[in-house]
C-alpha positions as a printed Julia matrix, in Angstrom:
561×3 Matrix{Float64}:
   1.98   10.87    1.2
   0.27   10.01   -1.93
  -3.75   10.08   -2.4
  -5.29    6.75   -3.61
  -8.29    6.82   -6.22
 -10.56    3.92   -6.79
 -11.19    3.1   -10.12
 -14.68    4.31   -9.78
 -13.22    7.71   -8.76
 -10.96    8.02  -11.68
 -13.86    7.6   -14.18
 -15.76   10.1   -12.48
 -12.25   12.5   -12.55
 -11.8    12.02  -16.13
 -15.47   12.48  -17.0
 -15.64   15.8   -14.99
 -12.35   17.05  -17.02
 -14.03   15.92  -20.16
 -17.46   17.29  -19.65
 -16.34   20.49  -18.49
 -14.7    21.13  -21.91
 -11.01   21.23  -20.46
  -9.43   18.71  -22.25
 -11.13   15.94  -24.72
 -10.53   12.45  -24.15
  -8.45   11.83  -27.13
  -5.98   14.08  -25.62
  -5.87   12.47  -22.45
  -5.32    9.55  -24.53
  -2.58   10.38  -26.26
  -1.19   11.48  -23.22
  -1.68    8.56  -21.51
   0.24    7.03  -24.15
   2.96    9.36  -24.67
   3.5     8.85  -20.92
   3.83    4.75  -21.12
   6.44    5.38  -23.43
   8.1     7.91  -21.3
   8.1     5.85  -18.53
   9.62    2.79  -20.53
  12.53    4.93  -21.66
  13.13    6.32  -18.03
  13.19    2.78  -17.02
  15.27    1.21  -19.59
  17.39    3.86  -21.02
  18.79    1.66  -23.86
  15.65    1.33  -25.52
  16.03    4.44  -27.1
  18.5     7.49  -26.99
  17.3    10.95  -26.61
  17.69   13.2   -29.66
  18.63   16.88  -29.85
  15.49   18.07  -28.95
  15.98   16.76  -25.32
  13.01   14.59  -25.31
   9.65   14.58  -23.05
   5.9    14.82  -24.31
   5.04   18.59  -23.7
   1.33   19.17  -23.21
   1.07   20.66  -26.21
   2.24   17.65  -28.46
  -0.39   15.34  -26.84
  -3.32   16.37  -29.37
  -5.11   18.89  -27.06
  -7.91   19.2   -29.41
  -8.37   15.6   -30.58
  -7.52   16.14  -34.11
  -4.56   14.4   -36.02
  -2.37   12.73  -34.03
   0.65   14.76  -32.93
   4.19   14.14  -34.37
   6.26   11.75  -32.17
   8.44   13.77  -29.49
  12.5    13.79  -31.16
  13.89   11.08  -28.62
  11.33    8.56  -30.71
  12.07    9.11  -33.71
  15.8     7.26  -33.25
  16.26    4.2   -35.15
  16.26    1.52  -32.53
  17.93   -1.0   -34.9
  14.89   -3.3   -35.94
  13.53   -4.13  -32.18
  10.1    -5.23  -31.85
   7.65   -4.93  -29.47
   4.16   -6.53  -29.16
   1.4    -4.71  -27.78
  -1.83   -6.62  -26.63
  -5.17   -4.01  -27.1
  -8.19   -4.8   -25.39
 -11.88   -3.8   -25.82
 -12.12   -0.41  -24.15
 -10.15    3.09  -23.44
  -7.1     0.77  -22.29
  -6.74   -0.59  -25.51
  -6.58    2.69  -26.84
  -3.67    3.72  -24.98
  -2.29    0.95  -26.2
  -2.69    1.89  -30.24
  -0.42    5.49  -29.08
   1.53    3.75  -27.27
   2.28    0.98  -30.59
   2.12    4.3   -32.47
   4.95    6.67  -30.69
   7.16    3.2   -30.48
   6.4     2.73  -34.49
   7.69    6.19  -35.08
  10.69    5.62  -33.15
  11.87    2.67  -35.4
  10.38    0.03  -33.62
   9.14   -2.85  -35.59
   5.23   -3.22  -33.91
   2.71   -5.8   -33.98
  -0.44   -5.14  -32.47
  -3.35   -7.45  -31.66
  -6.63   -6.4   -30.8
  -8.65   -8.86  -28.09
 -12.06   -7.42  -29.56
 -14.24   -5.85  -32.65
 -12.75   -3.03  -33.49
 -16.83   -1.24  -34.43
 -17.21   -2.19  -31.04
 -14.38   -0.08  -29.51
 -15.05    2.96  -27.67
 -14.79    6.27  -29.98
 -11.85    7.81  -28.34
 -10.18    4.09  -28.66
 -11.27    3.62  -32.15
  -9.96    6.87  -33.73
  -6.21    5.82  -32.09
  -7.36    2.45  -33.52
  -7.71    4.1   -36.9
  -4.34    6.39  -36.47
  -2.54    2.72  -35.8
  -4.23    1.43  -38.96
  -2.52    3.8   -41.21
   0.8     2.73  -40.45
   0.25   -1.09  -39.78
  -1.96   -3.66  -39.33
  -4.13   -4.96  -36.15
  -3.9    -8.72  -36.15
  -6.51  -11.15  -34.63
  -5.31  -13.77  -31.77
  -7.92  -16.1   -32.52
  -6.41  -19.05  -33.81
  -3.14  -17.9   -33.29
  -0.6   -18.73  -30.47
   1.11  -16.68  -27.7
   3.85  -17.98  -28.57
   4.11  -15.16  -31.7
   5.52  -12.99  -29.23
   8.5   -15.09  -29.35
  11.59  -12.72  -30.21
  10.2    -9.5   -28.86
  12.16   -7.05  -26.92
   9.03   -5.68  -25.3
   5.19   -6.64  -24.55
   2.55   -3.8   -23.61
  -0.33   -4.97  -21.7
  -2.76   -2.7   -22.49
  -6.05   -4.91  -22.21
  -7.95   -4.26  -19.76
  -6.16   -1.74  -17.06
  -8.23   -0.17  -14.07
 -11.75   -0.81  -15.63
 -11.67   -4.81  -15.08
 -14.7    -6.17  -13.24
 -14.4    -9.71  -14.6
 -12.15  -12.57  -14.94
 -10.18  -12.9   -18.35
 -11.02  -15.45  -20.28
  -8.99  -18.5   -21.09
  -7.67  -17.56  -24.04
  -6.42  -14.06  -22.2
  -5.38  -15.51  -19.59
  -3.06  -17.84  -21.88
  -1.48  -14.28  -23.68
  -0.91  -13.12  -20.37
   0.72  -16.31  -19.25
   3.02  -16.1   -22.35
   4.11  -13.03  -21.87
   5.17  -13.55  -18.21
   7.1   -16.53  -19.75
   8.98  -14.39  -21.93
   9.63  -11.75  -19.1
  11.83  -14.69  -17.13
  13.45  -15.3   -20.85
  14.73  -11.51  -20.48
  11.53   -9.86  -22.62
  10.26   -7.06  -21.08
   6.79   -6.49  -20.07
   4.7    -3.52  -19.31
   1.52   -2.67  -17.82
  -0.31    0.08  -18.65
  -2.82    1.18  -15.44
  -2.67   -2.32  -14.08
  -1.38   -5.82  -14.84
  -4.65   -7.22  -16.79
  -6.78   -9.49  -14.45
  -5.97   -8.08  -11.51
  -8.87   -5.79   -9.42
  -7.64   -1.62   -9.23
  -9.5    -1.64   -5.94
  -8.26   -4.69   -3.82
  -4.9    -5.92   -5.99
  -6.88   -9.54   -5.83
  -6.46  -11.44   -8.89
  -9.97  -12.27  -10.58
 -11.51  -15.46  -10.97
 -10.16  -18.6   -10.12
  -6.46  -18.7    -8.26
  -3.96  -17.84  -10.51
  -0.91  -21.21  -10.36
   2.11  -19.75   -9.6
   4.42  -20.66  -12.41
   1.68  -18.02  -14.14
   1.77  -15.44  -11.96
   5.62  -15.42  -11.35
   7.01  -12.27  -12.54
   4.1   -10.41  -13.48
   4.9    -7.21  -15.35
   8.34   -5.72  -14.92
   6.78   -2.13  -14.65
   3.32   -0.97  -14.73
   2.28    2.71  -15.52
  -0.41    4.17  -14.44
  -2.06    7.77  -14.65
  -2.76   10.76  -12.59
  -2.4     8.91   -8.67
  -2.17    5.55   -7.87
  -5.08    2.6    -7.19
  -5.54    0.81   -3.75
  -4.31   -2.53   -5.81
  -0.87   -0.65   -6.94
  -0.33   -1.51   -3.05
  -3.11   -3.78   -1.78
  -2.6    -7.73   -2.43
  -0.85   -9.06   -5.19
  -0.66   -5.49   -6.74
   3.04   -5.02   -5.42
   4.27   -8.69   -6.8
   2.78   -8.32  -10.04
   3.24   -4.35  -10.87
   6.85   -5.17  -11.09
   8.02   -0.95  -10.68
   5.13    1.37  -10.54
   5.78    4.87  -12.35
   2.72    6.93  -11.67
   2.09    9.97  -14.8
   0.38   13.03  -15.04
  -1.99   13.53  -17.7
  -3.5    17.28  -16.76
  -6.26   15.89  -14.46
  -7.33   18.08  -11.37
  -8.32   17.11   -8.0
 -11.6    14.9    -7.46
 -14.28   17.04   -7.09
 -14.48   17.03   -3.13
 -11.29   15.5    -2.74
 -13.29   12.36   -1.36
 -10.21   10.01   -2.13
 -10.04    6.26   -0.87
  -7.28    6.32    1.21
  -3.55    7.58    1.35
  -0.88    5.01    1.13
   2.57    6.62    3.28
   4.71    6.84    0.09
   7.47    9.41    1.42
   5.76   11.54    4.28
   4.19   10.51    7.71
   0.58    9.65    8.46
  -1.34   13.05    9.05
  -4.16   13.43   10.27
  -7.46   13.07    8.77
  -8.46   16.74    5.68
  -4.44   17.09    6.02
  -2.77   18.17    2.87
  -0.9    15.46    1.42
   2.86   15.78    0.64
   5.98   16.44    2.62
   7.92   14.04    4.96
   7.34   16.6     8.25
   6.13   14.59   11.05
   2.69   15.57   12.48
   3.07   18.56   15.05
   4.41   16.99   18.49
   6.57   14.34   17.51
   9.55   16.16   18.37
  10.34   17.11   21.95
  10.37   20.82   23.64
  13.44   22.31   24.97
  11.48   22.35   27.83
   8.98   20.38   30.66
   9.6    17.25   32.93
   9.29   13.74   31.48
   5.58   13.58   32.62
   4.98   16.32   29.91
   5.89   13.94   27.38
   3.87   11.06   28.79
   3.97    7.95   30.73
   3.0     4.89   28.9
   2.68    1.55   30.56
   3.27   -1.91   29.31
   2.09   -5.08   30.59
   4.11   -8.11   31.0
   3.17  -11.92   31.23
   4.58  -14.86   33.46
   8.9   -15.27   33.9
  10.28  -16.32   30.99
   8.4   -14.79   28.23
   8.84  -11.34   29.04
  11.25  -10.37   26.1
   8.53   -8.84   23.56
   7.38   -7.0    26.27
  10.79   -5.5    26.73
  10.91   -5.01   23.45
   7.75   -2.86   23.43
   8.91   -0.99   26.11
  11.7    -0.25   24.84
  10.14    0.9    21.68
   8.17    3.22   23.34
  10.49    4.82   25.34
  13.02    5.66   22.06
   9.98    7.1    20.08
   9.26    9.63   22.88
   7.82    8.73   25.67
   8.7    10.5    28.96
   8.49    7.71   31.08
   7.78    3.83   30.34
   7.26    1.02   33.25
   6.67   -2.25   32.78
   4.47   -3.74   34.91
   4.91   -7.3    36.02
   3.95  -10.29   37.37
   6.38  -10.26   40.79
   8.02  -13.91   39.93
   9.47  -12.07   36.67
  10.74   -9.03   38.36
  14.16   -9.98   38.39
  14.44  -11.36   34.89
  13.48   -7.84   33.6
  15.38   -6.4    35.95
  18.72   -8.17   34.69
  17.64   -6.41   31.14
  16.4    -3.26   31.52
  17.57    0.61   32.78
  15.67    3.46   31.79
  12.42    1.37   31.88
  11.04    1.32   35.47
   9.55   -1.6    36.9
   6.5    -2.27   38.82
   4.78   -5.64   40.38
   1.42   -6.02   39.29
   0.14   -9.31   40.56
  -3.16   -9.07   39.12
  -6.3    -6.65   38.19
  -6.56   -5.25   41.38
  -2.89   -4.48   41.08
  -3.11   -2.69   37.64
  -6.35   -0.52   39.16
  -4.35    0.63   41.62
  -1.87    1.3    39.48
  -3.88    3.11   37.12
  -5.21    5.53   39.91
  -2.25    7.33   38.73
  -3.74    9.68   36.42
  -0.37   10.71   34.9
  -0.48    7.44   32.97
  -1.79    8.17   29.54
  -1.34    5.2    27.6
  -0.99    1.32   27.8
   0.14   -1.75   25.33
  -0.83   -5.05   26.48
  -0.57   -8.2    24.51
   3.16   -8.79   23.61
   4.13  -12.08   25.49
   1.04  -11.0    28.01
  -0.42  -15.05   28.35
  -3.93  -15.64   28.04
  -5.22  -17.05   31.28
  -7.7   -15.96   33.62
  -5.36  -13.06   35.45
  -4.63  -11.79   31.99
  -7.74  -11.62   30.94
  -8.27   -9.68   34.27
  -6.17   -7.35   33.47
  -7.25   -6.56   29.98
 -10.53   -6.16   31.71
  -9.26   -3.43   34.13
  -7.1    -1.84   31.08
 -10.34   -0.8    29.26
 -12.62   -0.04   31.63
  -9.75    2.36   32.8
 -10.61    4.26   29.92
  -7.11    5.17   29.07
  -5.69    5.09   25.42
  -4.54    1.17   24.88
  -2.77   -0.78   22.13
  -4.02   -4.37   22.06
  -1.78   -7.09   20.43
  -0.7   -10.4    20.37
  -2.02  -12.81   23.26
  -4.53   -9.19   24.09
  -6.11  -10.03   20.46
  -6.85  -13.51   21.31
  -8.09  -13.08   24.96
 -10.69  -10.22   22.81
 -11.57  -12.46   20.25
 -13.06  -15.45   22.79
 -15.03  -13.16   25.26
 -17.61  -10.83   23.8
 -17.09   -8.87   27.42
 -13.81   -7.77   26.46
 -14.71   -6.76   22.77
 -17.82   -4.94   23.82
 -15.6    -2.97   25.99
 -13.45   -1.53   23.28
 -13.69    1.89   23.01
 -12.34    5.04   20.72
  -9.09    5.43   22.89
  -8.4     1.58   21.61
  -5.67    0.27   18.86
  -6.06   -3.27   17.42
  -2.96   -4.35   15.89
  -3.94   -8.17   14.34
  -1.93   -9.81   11.61
  -4.42  -12.06    9.55
  -4.56  -15.02   11.93
  -5.6   -12.66   14.89
  -7.81  -10.94   12.38
  -9.75  -13.57   11.69
  -9.95  -14.7    15.2
 -11.5   -10.7    16.18
 -13.39  -10.82   12.76
 -14.09  -14.27   11.22
 -16.76  -13.3     8.78
 -14.92  -10.41    7.31
 -11.6   -12.68    7.28
 -13.89  -15.58    5.11
 -15.04  -12.37    2.81
 -11.1   -12.0     2.01
 -10.03  -15.8     2.12
 -13.12  -16.07   -0.89
 -12.48  -16.26   -4.67
 -12.67  -12.9    -6.16
 -15.38  -13.15   -8.41
 -15.92   -9.44   -9.79
 -14.72   -6.38   -9.49
 -14.06   -4.33   -7.27
 -13.33   -7.23   -4.95
 -13.61   -7.09   -1.37
 -10.27   -5.93   -0.21
  -8.02   -5.73    3.12
  -8.85   -1.87    3.17
 -12.66   -2.96    2.92
 -12.23   -5.54    5.51
 -10.07   -3.07    7.68
 -12.87   -0.29    7.52
 -15.84   -2.9     8.75
 -13.55   -3.76   11.76
 -12.74   -0.47   12.7
 -16.6     0.27   12.55
 -17.75   -2.43   14.73
 -15.1    -2.51   17.2
 -15.42    1.27   17.64
 -11.96    1.77   17.53
  -8.75    2.19   15.31
  -7.69   -0.84   13.38
  -4.23   -1.51   12.51
  -4.16   -4.54   10.47
  -0.51   -5.66    9.47
   1.34   -7.2     6.53
   3.2    -5.51    3.97
   0.41   -3.77    2.55
  -0.52   -2.57    6.15
  -4.0    -0.9     6.51
  -4.58    1.49    9.42
  -8.68    2.33    9.33
 -10.75    4.47   11.71
 -14.17    4.05   13.15
 -15.55    7.29   11.39
 -14.03    5.35    8.1
 -10.47    7.5     7.68
  -8.21    4.68    6.06
  -4.39    4.85    5.56
  -2.41    1.93    3.73
   1.09    2.15    4.86
   2.87   -0.24    2.06
   6.24   -1.43    2.25
   6.62   -2.43   -1.33
   8.5    -1.11   -4.49
  11.13    1.39   -3.49
   9.63    0.8     0.35
   9.98   -2.84    0.49
  11.18   -4.1     4.2
  11.81   -7.75    4.01
  13.21   -7.26    7.03
  10.56   -6.95    9.23
  10.02  -10.26    9.12
  11.53  -11.44   12.15
  10.03  -12.18   15.34
   9.51   -9.47   17.25
   9.23   -6.45   15.09
   4.96   -6.48   15.97
   5.91   -6.25   19.55
   8.61   -3.13   18.91
   5.46   -1.28   16.65
   2.95   -1.81   19.25
   5.31   -0.05   21.72
   5.8     2.88   19.2
   2.19    3.08   18.76
   1.89    3.19   23.05
   4.83    5.87   23.02
   2.96    7.7    20.6
  -0.41    7.48   22.25
   1.28    8.5    25.21
   2.56   11.8    24.38
  -0.83   12.62   23.22
  -1.06   11.68   19.56
  -4.5    10.62   18.63
  -5.08    6.6    18.37
  -5.42    7.47   14.14
  -2.26    9.59   14.02
  -0.16    6.82   16.49
  -1.01    4.0    14.1
   0.09    5.72   11.35
   3.05    7.44   12.57
   4.29    4.4    14.16
   3.75    2.02   11.31
   5.46    4.64    8.99
   8.38    5.01   10.99
   8.5     0.94   11.71
   9.33    0.43    7.85
  11.76    3.85    7.69
  13.7     1.77   10.46
  13.75   -1.38    9.31
  14.81    0.27    5.6
  17.6     2.33    7.47
  19.16   -0.87    8.87
  18.96   -2.97    6.32
  19.54   -6.75    5.78
  20.16   -8.69    9.03
  17.71   -6.68   11.08
  16.38   -8.44   14.32
  13.7    -6.78   16.27
  15.98   -5.64   18.88
  17.22   -3.01   16.35
  14.14   -1.38   15.47
  14.33    0.93   18.47
  17.96    1.69   18.24
  17.67    2.74   14.4
  14.9     5.05   15.59
  16.89    7.65   16.37
  19.22    7.75   13.53
  15.63    7.9    11.36
  14.26   10.93   13.29
  17.71   12.93   12.67
  16.43   12.33    9.29
  13.41   14.0     9.61
  15.16   16.79   11.15
  14.1    16.61   14.8
């Protein structure tokens, strides 16, 4: 897993590092600029061949004392054959990073043009120092009265305008230059954003101000280079679309004092319990089955089905629960649907449940550890009664699809939610359950930090008193006490094939199976969501929902289980 830092946390971390005397602000800026150039060359090796030195910026080359600029690394001194770069610098420290990038590219033989969107005399001290170092090598152009078309012909445009510190919409002039850069991107120019694409809120992944027209937004940056840790906005909302590829470079900062990170994104490991260390790809304890024991030792999950002709979703959920390792899975069905289920199921048990009283009798069996309600359930009086019994039982419970509709329209059912529940809404279901939070998300983001999907999910979990898994490519999972994870199917983890009917039903089954096995609701939701994406990535194009449970054994074997 990867720790995320909000923009405020990153500023606090930089301030703690510089005020503690371990590193100067100028040294951090030198390291950041060098890291951007290294990331550019790693992404597009044709932009620069490594020289005899072998390349790489060592920490000692990054201006530790904040004095004279260090000599560029050997590989940056190669002649690039007159390639042209345009660097757009903003009025803050992000602009200072841009001046470092410009200087290093110039030292490699590039023809570099620098535009400053602001007044040099008002730059922060460290950024002003980098401005002056660049000024000794080339001019700083004023974009006022000039046209974005002047960037035409550049092989590279670097957006070092605002980065993570942006708290207001970009001006019309800057927006025009950014749109011009994106137009060039479509024509073959490479666009690189320093920290964040300008205009994008680092904490929410939302574009500040009026919505950006599709023709301006298309493409965004080709590469975004951030520092130390990613920001939530790299993974939420429009972030993955506008960032292109994401690279995070280290600049020598330590951990955040107190370790109070905003969230964790599952980007190479499974969700861990709150407070667990990040990193690694081993699953939480309990995912592997022991070599001993009875099926009931590994949990009994019950999936409650709807009427005849609508049972496919429940069957997929049941298959997901079984494949993820529940020792026993029972599908509780109305009597009229039993024959349909029996024709399609073998390892999944069947139990006739005509209504709420029958379900209550079934739940007298204390070996039943978890239930799944919602996939193909229906929304009538019978189904509302089933939901009421399930909630009153105190069992761990996944509520999806139709069950969320029932809860959203019945205050008594909503009030019966408890800490053992996991709600799994998509956007429309979230709006029915939490209309005020959804309305805030739908409002234009006037200032930053903007209200985010992470904020909405945390507030929803606190209100409901249970875990909420807010689905999407930027799935957010929140616990009522505030623990939160982002399970982003983005960048190298993109899994567009999950946009297929029934995939959410399988996810509900995965979570129910993990609950039955004894996982906490939060861990079950995090782990189920991570495995869900990994199954889709493993299978690849052509995926349908039925493939997800059947791919799970391969994914689990890949984890060494």
